[in-house]
C-alpha positions in Angstrom: 13.9 26.0 -0.4 13.9 29.1 1.8 11.9 30.0 5.2 10.2 33.7 4.5 7.9 33.7 7.8 7.7 32.1 11.0 10.8 30.3 11.1 10.6 29.4 14.5 6.9 27.8 13.8 8.4 25.2 11.5 8.8 22.4 13.5 5.0 22.8 15.1 3.5 22.6 11.9 1.4 19.4 11.5 0.1 18.1 8.0 -2.1 15.3 8.5 -3.4 14.8 4.6 -1.1 13.8 1.7 -3.1 16.1 -0.7 -2.2 19.6 -1.5 -4.5 22.7 -1.8 -4.0 25.8 -4.0 -6.2 28.7 -1.9 -7.2 30.6 -5.0 -11.0 30.8 -3.8 -9.9 31.4 -0.3 -8.0 34.4 -1.2 -11.2 35.8 -3.0 -13.1 35.5 0.3 -14.8 32.1 -0.3 -13.5 30.2 3.0 -16.3 27.5 3.5 -15.1 23.9 3.2 -11.3 25.2 3.3 -9.2 22.0 4.0 -7.1 23.8 6.8 -4.9 20.2 7.5 -3.6 20.3 3.9 0.0 22.2 2.8 -1.0 25.4 0.8 0.8 26.1 -2.3 0.8 29.5 -4.0 1.5 29.3 -7.3 2.1 31.7 -10.3 -1.7 32.4 -10.6 -2.4 32.8 -6.9 0.5 35.4 -7.0 -0.6 37.0 -9.9 -4.4 37.1 -8.1 -2.6 38.8 -5.1 -1.0 41.8 -7.3 -4.4 42.7 -8.4 -5.2 44.1 -4.9 -4.2 47.0 -3.3 -2.1 46.6 0.2 -4.9 47.0 2.5 -7.0 44.4 0.6 -4.1 42.3 0.2 -3.3 42.5 3.9 -7.0 41.8 4.8 -7.3 38.7 2.4 -4.1 37.3 4.0 -5.6 37.8 7.4 -8.9 36.2 6.5 -6.7 33.2 5.2 -4.6 33.1 8.2 -7.6 32.7 10.7 -7.9 29.4 9.0 -4.6 28.0 10.7 -3.5 25.7 7.6 -0.2 24.4 8.7 2.0 26.0 6.3 2.0 27.9 2.7 4.7 27.2 0.0 5.3 30.0 -2.7 6.5 28.0 -5.9 8.3 29.3 -9.0 10.8 31.1 -6.5 8.5 34.3 -7.0 8.9 37.4 -4.6 6.5 37.3 -1.6 4.2 40.7 -1.1 5.2 42.1 2.2 1.8 42.0 3.8 1.7 38.2 3.1 5.1 37.6 5.0 4.1 40.0 7.6 0.7 38.3 8.4 1.7 34.8 8.1 4.8 35.7 10.4 2.3 37.3 12.9 -0.3 34.5 12.7 3.1 31.6 13.3 2.2 30.2 10.0 5.5 29.2 8.2 6.1 30.4 4.7 8.2 28.9 2.4 9.6 29.4 -1.1 10.9 26.8 -3.6 12.6 27.3 -6.8 10.5 24.5 -8.5 7.4 25.6 -10.5 4.2 24.4 -9.1 3.6 21.4 -11.9 6.9 20.1 -10.5 6.5 20.7 -6.7 3.1 19.6 -6.4 3.4 15.8 -7.8 6.7 15.7 -6.2 5.6 16.6 -2.4 2.3 15.1 -3.0 4.2 12.0 -3.4 6.3 12.3 -0.4 3.4 13.2 1.9 1.4 10.1 0.7 4.5 7.9 1.4 4.9 9.6 5.0 1.5 9.7 5.9 0.4 6.1 4.9 -1.8 4.4 7.4 0.5 1.1 8.4 0.7 -1.8 10.8 2.9 -4.5 12.0 1.6 -8.2 11.0 3.2 -11.7 12.0 4.2 -13.8 9.2 6.6 -14.5 6.2 6.5 -12.6 2.8 8.1 -14.0 -0.2 8.4 -12.8 -3.8 7.2 -16.3 -6.0 7.2 -15.6 -9.7 6.7 -11.8 -9.1 3.5 -12.6 -6.7 3.9 -11.2 -3.5 3.0 -14.1 -1.0 2.4 -13.5 2.7 2.6 -16.8 4.6 0.5 -16.6 7.9 -0.4 -18.9 10.3 0.2 -19.9 14.2 3.8 -20.2 15.3 5.7 -23.5 14.5 3.2 -24.0 11.5 6.4 -24.2 9.0 6.2 -20.4 7.6 9.9 -20.0 7.8 10.8 -23.4 6.8 8.4 -22.9 3.4 10.1 -19.5 2.7 13.9 -21.3 3.0 12.6 -23.6 0.6 11.3 -21.2 -1.8 14.6 -19.1 -1.7 16.5 -22.3 -2.5 14.2 -22.9 -5.5 15.2 -19.4 -6.4 12.6 -17.0 -5.3 13.0 -14.2 -3.1 12.5 -13.4 0.8 11.1 -9.9 1.9 10.7 -9.9 5.5 10.5 -13.1 8.2 8.4 -13.1 11.4 7.4 -9.2 11.8 6.1 -7.7 8.4 5.7 -3.8 8.4 2.7 -3.2 5.9 1.7 0.2 4.3 -1.5 1.0 2.0 -0.6 3.5 -0.6 -4.0 4.1 -2.3 -5.3 0.5 -3.0 -2.2 -1.3 -2.7 -0.6 -3.1 0.4 2.9 -3.1 0.3 5.3 -5.2 2.8 8.8 -4.8 4.2 10.8 -5.9 6.9 10.0 -3.9 10.4 13.7 -3.3 11.0 15.0 -0.4 9.4 18.9 -1.3 10.1 20.4 -3.3 7.0 22.4 -5.6 9.7 19.3 -7.3 11.1 17.3 -7.4 7.9 16.7 -11.1 5.9 17.2 -13.2 9.1 15.3 -16.1 9.6 15.0 -18.5 12.7 14.9 -22.2 11.7 14.0 -24.2 14.9 16.7 -26.2 15.8 19.6 -24.3 13.8 18.7 -20.8 14.8 19.1 -17.7 13.3 20.7 -17.6 9.7 20.9 -14.6 7.2 19.6 -15.5 3.7 21.9 -12.7 2.3 25.1 -14.3 3.3 24.0 -17.4 2.1 22.2 -17.2 -0.6 23.5 -13.9 -2.0 21.5 -10.7 -3.3 19.7 -12.5 -5.5 17.6 -14.2 -2.7 16.3 -10.9 -1.0 14.6 -7.7 -1.8 13.4 -4.8 0.3 9.5 -4.5 -0.1 6.9 -6.1 -2.3 3.3 -5.6 -2.7 1.1 -8.2 -0.8 -1.2 -9.8 -3.3 -2.2 -13.5 -1.9 -2.5 -14.4 2.0 -1.5 -18.1 2.2 -2.6 -19.4 5.4 -1.1 -22.5 6.7 -3.3 -24.5 8.9 -2.7 -27.9 10.9 -4.9 -30.9 9.2 -7.6 -31.9 11.7 -10.1 -34.6 11.1 -13.5 -32.9 9.6 -11.5 -29.8 8.7 -13.6 -28.2 5.8 -11.6 -27.5 2.6 -12.8 -26.1 -0.7 -11.9 -28.9 -3.2 -12.6 -27.0 -6.6 -11.5 -23.3 -5.5 -14.6 -22.0 -6.4 -15.1 -20.2 -3.0 -12.9 -16.8 -2.9 -12.0 -15.9 0.7 -10.2 -12.8 1.5 -8.3 -11.0 4.2 -8.8 -7.3 5.0 -5.3 -5.6 5.5 -5.8 -1.5 6.4 -9.2 -1.5 4.4 -7.8 -3.4 1.4 -9.4 -6.8 0.7 -6.7 -9.4 -0.2 -7.3 -12.9 -1.5 -6.7 -15.6 1.2 -6.0 -19.3 0.3 -6.0 -21.7 3.3 -3.9 -24.9 3.0 -3.8 -27.9 5.2 -0.4 -29.1 6.4 0.3 -32.6 6.3 3.2 -34.6 6.7 5.0 -35.1 3.6 3.2 -32.1 1.6 5.6 -30.1 -0.4 4.2 -26.6 0.8 7.0 -25.0 -1.4 5.9 -26.6 -4.8 2.1 -25.6 -3.6 3.3 -22.0 -2.9 4.7 -22.0 -6.7 1.5 -23.1 -7.8 -0.6 -20.9 -6.1 1.6 -17.8 -7.6 1.3 -19.4 -11.1 -2.3 -19.8 -11.0 -3.0 -15.8 -9.8 -0.9 -15.2 -12.8 -3.1 -17.3 -15.2 -6.5 -15.6 -13.1 -4.7 -12.1 -13.9 -4.5 -12.7 -17.4 -8.5 -13.6 -17.5 -8.5 -17.3 -17.4 -10.1 -18.7 -14.4 -9.5 -23.0 -14.3 -11.7 -23.7 -11.6 -14.4 -21.7 -13.1 -14.0 -23.0 -16.5 -14.1 -26.7 -14.9 -17.2 -26.1 -13.1 -19.1 -25.0 -16.2 -17.9 -28.1 -18.3 -18.8 -30.4 -15.3 -22.1 -28.6 -15.2 -22.5 -29.1 -19.1 -21.6 -32.4 -18.9 -24.1 -33.5 -16.1 -26.8 -31.6 -17.8 -25.9 -33.5 -21.3 -26.1 -36.8 -19.2 -29.5 -35.8 -18.0 -31.1 -35.1 -20.9 -30.0 -38.3 -22.4 -31.3 -40.3 -19.5 -34.5 -38.5 -19.7 -34.6 -39.4 -23.4 -34.0 -43.3 -22.8 -36.6 -43.1 -20.3 -39.2 -41.7 -22.8 -38.2 -44.4 -25.4 -38.7 -47.2 -22.6 -42.3 -45.8 -21.9 
């Protein structure tokens, strides 16, 4: 990719949207609702349209477009840029680049890149584990047992994504979590109270880790307290909002002797069952209500016979 105009302004250009715009209508004079925060792509159609103008009209069209102050223009297909386009964009300080890729190849490739770089992200405290292909994020107060539960899951053959600090990023309607540290030397470490810092990769090998995973379930660990309200049937659907995405949340009371790793495995397997359209809690509830209704009818019939 080469720079044809305003090379010195390239580092000052700021693109704030992952969407890409083709300014065909703006070149024709319709500039209402122009998305000036997007990358502007001049493909074969836009370049052919510019060629239909005489030099004076072409310069005026580019001037009108430059007044809208878009961050950058890219000519695709390695097409030759008209002199008026280069001069006016250089004068306005708007970078003009040219790519060898066609518009059909350039737009999806750059759009995916911009979506990744501009995706909203936050850091969260917790432990992210891949259990049977389901991303479980364990959350709870400090010392509740998140790391120990994750260590038990890894020992059972599952994979750790990140412990303690999770970098979460939203891509469309999906939230993806990964380790906050970018240096490989600090990734996949875990603090076990009484033991210290351990490296899961050095102990269990590559099969025990992965770099990132979609967060599909929140498992909140809470210390058991007398009078604590717990959903016994699993019919109530709780959720947690992360970056505008609602993610199902399951609260697990922590008691001495509870096998939290096994419970997490069952949570993941049950989620897989639900994804395939089978809801055991709802089926149990329907059958129970049906049984109670039948018994109620039978009792009513007995009362009528006695009368």
